C-alpha positions as CSV (number, residue, x, y, z in Angstrom):
1,M,-1.0,-12.2,-38.7
2,D,-2.3,-15.6,-37.5
3,P,-6.0,-15.1,-36.8
4,N,-5.8,-17.9,-34.1
5,R,-3.2,-16.0,-32.1
6,N,-3.3,-12.9,-29.9
7,P,-2.0,-9.7,-31.4
8,R,1.7,-9.2,-31.1
9,L,3.6,-6.6,-29.2
10,L,7.2,-6.3,-30.5
11,L,9.9,-4.8,-28.3
12,K,12.7,-2.5,-29.4
13,P,16.2,-4.0,-29.7
14,G,17.7,-4.7,-26.2
15,R,14.5,-3.9,-24.3
16,E,13.8,-7.5,-23.5
17,K,16.2,-7.5,-20.5
18,S,13.7,-6.6,-17.9
19,I,11.3,-9.3,-19.2
20,L,14.0,-11.9,-19.0
21,R,14.5,-10.8,-15.3
22,R,10.7,-11.5,-14.9
23,H,9.8,-7.9,-14.2
24,P,6.0,-7.6,-14.9
25,W,5.9,-4.1,-16.5
26,I,6.7,-3.1,-20.1
27,F,6.9,0.7,-20.5
28,S,5.8,2.6,-23.6
29,G,9.3,3.5,-24.5
30,A,10.3,-0.2,-24.9
31,V,7.6,-0.9,-27.4
32,E,8.5,-0.9,-31.1
33,R,5.0,-1.6,-32.4
34,V,1.8,-3.6,-32.0
35,D,0.0,-5.5,-34.8
36,R,-3.0,-3.1,-34.7
37,D,-4.9,-0.6,-32.6
38,L,-5.7,-2.4,-29.4
39,E,-8.4,-1.8,-26.7
40,G,-7.4,-1.5,-23.1
41,G,-7.0,-4.9,-21.4
42,E,-6.6,-7.0,-24.6
43,I,-4.3,-10.0,-24.4
44,V,-1.0,-9.6,-26.3
45,D,1.8,-11.9,-27.1
46,V,5.1,-10.2,-26.4
47,F,8.1,-10.8,-28.7
48,S,11.7,-9.5,-28.7
49,S,13.1,-7.6,-31.7
50,T,14.6,-10.9,-32.9
51,G,11.2,-12.7,-32.8
52,D,11.6,-14.7,-29.5
53,F,8.4,-15.2,-27.6
54,L,8.8,-13.7,-24.2
55,A,5.4,-13.4,-22.4
56,V,1.7,-12.9,-22.5
57,G,0.3,-9.6,-21.1
58,A,-2.6,-7.1,-20.9
59,Y,-2.2,-4.1,-23.1
60,S,-3.0,-0.6,-21.9
61,P,-2.9,2.0,-24.7
62,N,-3.3,5.0,-22.3
63,S,-0.7,4.2,-19.7
64,Q,3.1,4.7,-19.6
65,I,3.0,1.0,-18.4
66,R,2.0,-0.1,-21.8
67,C,1.7,-3.8,-20.9
68,R,1.5,-5.8,-17.6
69,V,2.7,-9.4,-17.9
70,W,0.2,-12.1,-17.0
71,A,2.7,-15.0,-17.7
72,F,6.2,-15.4,-18.9
73,S,7.0,-17.8,-21.8
74,N,8.6,-20.4,-19.5
75,D,5.5,-20.5,-17.4
76,L,3.3,-21.6,-20.4
77,K,2.8,-24.9,-22.1
78,R,2.4,-23.2,-25.4
79,D,3.3,-19.9,-27.0
80,S,0.0,-18.2,-26.6
81,V,-3.1,-18.2,-24.3
82,T,-6.8,-17.7,-24.7
83,E,-9.0,-15.8,-22.2
84,S,-10.2,-19.0,-20.7
85,D,-6.6,-20.1,-20.2
86,L,-5.9,-16.8,-18.5
87,V,-8.8,-17.3,-16.1
88,E,-7.4,-20.7,-15.1
89,I,-4.0,-19.1,-14.5
90,I,-5.7,-16.4,-12.4
91,K,-7.7,-18.9,-10.4
92,S,-4.5,-20.8,-9.5
93,R,-2.9,-17.7,-8.3
94,M,-5.8,-16.6,-6.2
95,D,-5.9,-20.0,-4.6
96,K,-2.2,-19.7,-3.8
97,A,-2.7,-16.2,-2.4
98,I,-5.5,-17.3,0.1
99,G,-3.5,-20.4,1.0
100,N,-0.5,-18.3,1.9
101,R,-2.6,-16.0,4.0
102,L,-4.2,-18.9,5.9
103,K,-0.7,-20.2,6.7
104,D,0.6,-16.8,7.8
105,K,0.9,-16.9,11.6
106,N,1.3,-13.1,11.6
107,L,-2.4,-12.8,10.8
108,K,-3.7,-15.1,13.5
109,N,-4.6,-12.2,15.8
110,S,-6.6,-10.2,13.2
111,N,-9.7,-10.7,11.1
112,A,-8.5,-8.1,8.5
113,Y,-5.8,-8.7,5.9
114,R,-4.7,-8.3,2.3
115,L,-5.7,-11.3,0.3
116,V,-4.2,-10.2,-3.1
117,H,-1.3,-7.8,-3.4
118,G,-1.2,-7.0,-7.1
119,E,2.0,-7.8,-9.0
120,S,3.6,-9.4,-5.9
121,D,0.9,-12.1,-6.0
122,L,1.3,-12.3,-9.8
123,L,-2.0,-10.6,-10.3
124,P,-1.0,-7.2,-11.7
125,G,-3.5,-4.4,-10.9
126,L,-5.7,-6.3,-8.5
127,I,-6.0,-5.5,-4.8
128,V,-8.3,-7.5,-2.4
129,D,-8.5,-6.6,1.2
130,V,-10.7,-8.6,3.6
131,Y,-12.4,-7.1,6.7
132,G,-14.2,-9.8,8.5
133,D,-16.9,-11.0,6.1
134,V,-16.4,-8.0,3.7
135,A,-14.0,-8.0,0.7
136,V,-12.9,-4.6,-0.6
137,V,-11.5,-4.8,-4.2
138,Q,-9.6,-2.4,-6.4
139,F,-9.3,-3.0,-10.2
140,L,-6.3,-0.7,-11.0
141,S,-5.3,-1.7,-14.5
142,S,-7.0,-2.2,-17.9
143,G,-6.3,-6.0,-17.9
144,I,-7.9,-6.5,-14.5
145,E,-10.8,-4.2,-15.4
146,K,-11.5,-6.3,-18.5
147,L,-11.8,-9.4,-16.4
148,K,-13.8,-7.9,-13.6
149,E,-16.8,-10.2,-13.8
150,K,-14.7,-13.3,-14.0
151,L,-12.5,-12.2,-11.1
152,L,-15.6,-11.6,-9.0
153,E,-16.8,-15.1,-9.7
154,L,-13.3,-16.5,-8.7
155,L,-13.2,-14.5,-5.5
156,L,-16.6,-15.8,-4.4
157,Q,-15.4,-19.3,-5.1
158,T,-12.1,-18.7,-3.1
159,I,-13.4,-17.3,0.2
160,E,-16.6,-17.1,2.2
161,I,-17.8,-13.5,2.3
162,N,-21.1,-11.7,2.5
163,L,-20.2,-8.5,0.7
164,V,-17.9,-7.4,-2.0
165,Y,-17.3,-3.7,-2.3
166,E,-15.4,-2.0,-5.1
167,R,-13.0,0.9,-4.3
168,S,-11.6,1.5,-7.8
169,D,-11.2,5.2,-6.9
170,A,-7.4,5.4,-6.8
171,E,-5.6,8.0,-8.9
172,V,-3.8,5.3,-10.9
173,R,-7.0,4.5,-12.7
174,A,-6.8,7.8,-14.5
175,L,-3.4,6.9,-15.8
176,E,-4.9,3.8,-17.3
177,G,-7.7,5.9,-18.9
178,L,-10.3,4.3,-16.6
179,P,-13.0,6.2,-14.7
180,E,-13.2,5.9,-10.9
181,R,-15.8,3.5,-9.6
182,S,-17.1,2.6,-6.1
183,G,-20.0,0.5,-4.9
184,I,-21.4,-2.9,-4.0
185,L,-20.5,-5.7,-6.5
186,Y,-22.0,-8.6,-4.4
187,G,-24.4,-8.8,-1.5
188,E,-26.4,-6.2,0.3
189,S,-25.7,-3.7,3.1
190,S,-27.1,-0.4,4.4
191,E,-23.8,0.2,6.3
192,S,-20.6,1.8,5.1
193,Q,-18.5,0.7,8.0
194,L,-17.7,-2.2,10.3
195,T,-15.6,-3.1,13.3
196,I,-12.4,-5.3,13.0
197,S,-10.1,-6.8,15.6
198,E,-6.3,-6.5,15.5
199,N,-4.0,-7.7,18.3
200,D,-6.7,-7.3,21.0
201,L,-7.8,-3.9,19.8
202,K,-10.9,-3.0,17.9
203,F,-11.1,-0.5,15.0
204,V,-14.0,1.0,13.0
205,V,-13.3,0.8,9.3
206,N,-15.1,2.9,6.8
207,Y,-14.6,0.7,3.7
208,S,-16.7,2.8,1.4
209,G,-14.9,6.1,2.0
210,G,-11.9,5.8,4.2
211,H,-8.2,6.0,3.0
212,K,-7.1,3.2,0.7
213,T,-9.7,0.5,1.2
214,G,-10.6,1.8,4.7
215,F,-7.6,1.0,6.8
216,Y,-3.8,0.8,6.6
217,L,-3.4,-2.9,6.8
218,D,0.3,-2.7,5.7
219,Q,1.2,-1.1,9.1
220,R,-0.2,-3.9,11.3
221,D,3.2,-5.2,12.6
222,N,4.6,-1.7,13.0
223,R,1.6,-0.5,15.0
224,Y,2.0,-3.4,17.4
225,K,5.8,-2.7,17.7
226,I,5.2,0.7,19.2
227,R,3.9,-0.9,22.4
228,Q,7.5,-1.9,23.2
229,Y,8.4,1.8,23.5
230,S,5.3,3.5,24.9
231,E,5.1,2.6,28.6
232,N,4.9,5.8,30.7
233,K,5.9,7.9,27.6
234,E,4.4,11.1,26.2
235,V,3.6,10.2,22.6
236,L,2.9,12.4,19.6
237,D,1.2,10.6,16.6
238,C,1.3,12.7,13.4
239,F,-1.0,12.0,10.5
240,C,-2.8,9.7,12.9
241,Y,-5.8,8.9,10.7
242,S,-8.2,6.7,12.7
243,G,-5.6,6.0,15.4
244,G,-3.7,2.8,14.6
245,F,-0.5,4.0,16.3
246,S,-2.3,6.1,18.9
247,L,-4.3,3.2,20.2
248,N,-1.4,0.8,20.3
249,A,0.6,3.4,22.2
250,M,-2.2,3.6,24.7
251,A,-2.3,-0.2,24.9
252,G,1.5,-0.1,25.6
253,G,0.9,2.1,28.6
254,A,1.6,5.6,27.3
255,S,1.0,8.3,29.9
256,K,-0.4,10.7,27.2
257,V,-1.0,10.4,23.5
258,T,-1.5,13.5,21.3
259,S,-2.9,12.7,17.9
260,V,-2.8,15.2,15.0
261,D,-4.6,15.0,11.6
262,T,-6.2,17.5,9.2
263,S,-9.3,15.3,8.8
264,E,-12.2,16.0,11.1
265,E,-13.8,12.6,10.0
266,A,-10.6,10.7,10.8
267,L,-10.4,12.2,14.3
268,A,-14.1,11.4,14.9
269,T,-13.4,7.8,14.0
270,L,-10.3,7.8,16.3
271,K,-12.4,9.1,19.2
272,E,-14.9,6.3,18.5
273,N,-12.1,3.8,18.5
274,I,-10.9,5.1,21.8
275,G,-14.3,4.6,23.3
276,L,-14.6,1.2,21.7
277,N,-11.5,0.0,23.5
278,N,-12.3,1.7,26.8
279,F,-9.3,4.0,27.1
280,S,-9.4,6.8,29.6
281,A,-10.5,10.2,28.3
282,S,-7.6,11.8,30.3
283,N,-5.1,9.7,28.3
284,Y,-5.3,11.5,25.0
285,E,-5.6,14.8,23.1
286,L,-6.9,15.1,19.5
287,I,-5.8,18.0,17.4
288,Q,-7.3,18.9,13.9
289,M,-4.4,20.8,12.2
290,D,-1.9,20.6,9.4
291,V,0.9,18.6,10.8
292,F,3.7,20.9,9.6
293,K,1.9,23.9,11.2
294,Q,1.3,22.0,14.4
295,L,4.9,20.9,14.8
296,R,6.0,24.5,14.3
297,L,3.5,25.6,17.0
298,F,4.8,22.9,19.4
299,R,8.3,24.2,18.7
300,D,7.3,27.7,19.5
301,Q,5.6,26.5,22.7
302,G,8.7,24.6,23.8
303,K,6.9,21.3,23.8
304,E,8.8,18.0,24.0
305,F,7.8,14.4,23.6
306,D,9.3,11.0,24.4
307,L,8.0,9.3,21.3
308,I,7.0,10.7,17.9
309,V,5.3,8.9,15.0
310,L,5.5,10.3,11.5
311,D,3.4,8.4,9.0
312,P,2.6,10.9,6.3
313,P,0.7,10.3,3.0
314,K,2.7,9.9,-0.2
315,F,4.9,12.8,-0.9
316,A,6.2,11.3,-4.1
317,P,3.7,9.1,-6.0
318,T,6.1,9.0,-9.0
319,R,9.9,9.3,-9.4
320,K,9.5,12.8,-11.0
321,Q,8.4,14.2,-7.7
322,V,11.2,12.7,-5.6
323,E,13.2,15.9,-5.2
324,R,10.2,17.8,-3.8
325,A,9.2,14.9,-1.6
326,A,12.8,14.6,-0.2
327,R,12.5,18.2,1.0
328,G,9.1,17.5,2.6
329,Y,10.4,14.4,4.4
330,K,13.5,16.2,5.6
331,D,11.6,19.2,6.9
332,I,9.1,17.2,8.9
333,N,11.7,14.9,10.4
334,L,13.9,17.8,11.3
335,M,11.0,19.4,13.2
336,A,10.1,16.2,14.9
337,M,13.7,15.6,16.0
338,K,13.8,19.1,17.6
339,L,10.7,18.1,19.6
340,L,12.2,14.8,20.9
341,R,13.6,14.7,24.4
342,S,17.1,13.2,24.8
343,G,16.7,9.4,24.5
344,G,13.4,9.9,22.7
345,I,12.2,7.5,20.0
346,L,11.1,8.4,16.5
347,F,9.0,6.1,14.3
348,T,9.3,7.6,10.8
349,F,7.9,6.2,7.6
350,S,7.6,6.8,3.9
351,C,5.1,5.1,1.6
352,S,6.3,6.9,-1.5
353,G,7.3,4.4,-4.2
354,G,9.8,6.9,-5.7
355,V,11.7,7.1,-2.4
356,D,13.7,3.9,-1.8
357,Q,15.1,2.7,1.5
358,D,18.6,4.1,0.9
359,L,17.3,7.5,-0.1
360,F,15.0,7.6,2.9
361,Q,17.8,6.8,5.3
362,K,20.0,9.6,3.7
363,I,17.1,12.0,4.2
364,I,16.8,11.1,7.9
365,A,20.5,11.4,8.3
366,G,20.5,14.8,6.7
367,A,17.6,15.9,9.0
368,A,19.6,14.7,12.1
369,L,22.6,16.6,10.9
370,D,20.6,19.8,10.5
371,A,19.0,19.3,13.9
372,G,22.5,19.4,15.4
373,G,22.3,16.1,17.2
374,N,23.0,12.4,16.9
375,L,20.5,9.8,16.0
376,Q,20.7,6.1,16.2
377,I,18.8,3.8,13.9
378,I,17.5,1.0,16.1
379,E,15.4,-1.0,13.6
380,R,14.2,-0.9,10.0
381,M,10.5,-1.6,9.2
382,S,8.5,-2.5,6.1
383,Q,5.0,-3.6,5.2
384,A,3.3,-6.5,6.8
385,S,3.7,-10.0,5.5
386,D,0.3,-10.0,3.7
387,H,1.9,-7.3,1.5
388,P,4.7,-9.4,0.1
389,V,7.4,-8.1,-2.3
390,L,8.1,-10.1,-5.4
391,S,11.8,-10.5,-5.8
392,S,11.7,-9.4,-9.5
393,F,9.4,-6.4,-8.7
394,P,11.2,-4.2,-6.1
395,E,8.6,-1.5,-6.7
396,G,6.4,-3.6,-4.5
397,E,8.4,-2.6,-1.5
398,Y,6.8,0.8,-1.1
399,L,6.6,1.2,2.7
400,K,9.8,1.8,4.5
401,G,10.3,2.9,8.1
402,L,13.0,3.5,10.7
403,I,12.9,3.4,14.5
404,C,15.4,5.9,15.7
405,R,16.8,7.1,19.1
406,K,17.9,10.6,19.8
407,L,21.2,10.7,21.7
């Protein structure tokens, strides 16, 4: 082995096809061997079984995703890279990411956005969300973890921020053999939350302990869209969290909004957000309850609504759980359809990566059939534009949604 080169990762015969299609993941089953025992995050040169140089990536000995590609062979001037070369590549990509966000007109009415969206911004395992002058970061892979200090330096060079807070507490870290970590990486603050603006509304964001990095930035456009359907309507917002859809329904002129979530803390934040935006106390009802149980209770009470939002958490984090998740999605949509008045609108979502758009639509069609009625799909929805999807990485399109009308 050449001491001046990175260790080699050799693929099994025929397993180079996904790399040639520029997919950034190499699974453990595709690996024939590596030159030696490697630490998590080490740079490896990837070769086909016939000895063709294919890519440079970050090795992860504990994960089923054994290697995440940093750069493909035709992106490089030579057939290997050093860590300093890699830092320059990452800097260039971070510059492009912020440049693309600054040019994005969809973000002009918000001071909160996703700056880096992992693989889809060619920075596998890195998430950076910006809330005003605070950046919340997630280091979700061994390769990104190994470069954490360099990445922090690059981030501070890229944008003007007063605080960088780490939220590397996602479950995927365990799959990488990495411990969960949270805390301040740069700056000082005695607060754990702040207020952001989005499309003339204000929201409190708990960046140190809220879901994801504190807020569901990926639903920005879909939240705003609900205003088109809310005027003089009785709205039910399920899995409401801190009220993104609820408040936009109120802003759209809803006559009544009922918000349901299991979390007392989320509902307390929602109530704070309602006050922050000066909505009438007679305009809403907050219910702390399991959504499945509450929908059954509404059914037994004979309740009906004009508009229902279903934005549940992941039912299928992996493809192995798809069958169970499909049952969950069908059950909850079936119950919602039975609560919809004729002509009523359903906003329904799945953020499960293992459930693709086609399967999700089939699930909704099956629920409509079991509900004994007809349902029209008016519009399809996805994640906001600051959560782009790399064409060679369809897994990046995790959020899918449908706007439906009950006939």
